[in-house]
N, C-alpha and C positions, 0 to 999 in steps of 0.2 A: 837164356838157358840157365838152369840151376846147376850150381857146382855139385858134381856127384861125390865129392870128397870133403868131408867135414872132420876137423881135428880140434880137440880142446884138451886142456889140462886143468883139472879142478881137484883140490884137496889131494895132491900127489898121485892122481889117477889120470892117465892119458886115455882119451876116448877117440877111437877112429870110427867114423860112421859112413855108411853108404847112403847117399841122399838122392835116390832116383826112383821114388815110389811110383806105381804100386809094386813093381817087380824087383826094384833095386838091382838092376843089371850093373855089373862092374865093368866099365870100359878099361881098356889098356892104360889110359891116362891115370885111372885110380891106382892101379898097381904100381905105375911109375912113381907117383907121388908118395905112395906108401914106402916104396924102396928108398926114396930120398930121405924121408923123415924118420924111418925106423932107427937108423944108426944114431941119430941125434937123441932120440928118446932113450935108447939103451945106454947112452953115455951120460945121461942126466941122472945123477944120484938122488935127486929130489923126487923123481918119479918112482913110485913103488909098485904100480900095477898098470896093466893095459886092458882095455875093454874094446872089443869089436862088436859093433851094433849096426842097426839100420833104422832109417826114418820110415814112418808109415806103420800101419798095423797088419798088413796082409802077409808080407813075406820078409824073411831076413834077406835073402838074395836068391834069385832064380839062376844065378851063375854069371859067367862072363858075357860081355857084349862084344863079340868079335866082329 
């Protein structure tokens, strides 16, 4: 199974991606990992921006996968 949560930092930009094409449904585990990582990102003075994006071309996200 593909990890639905992708995170990277490049050139002072933190990128969070939903990786569950074609609909990019966000499971509860995605939100849990985001909640864990966000305080670290906010505390890192080297990070100047955050981008939320999704893999695939069809949809950003169809919503939560409950």
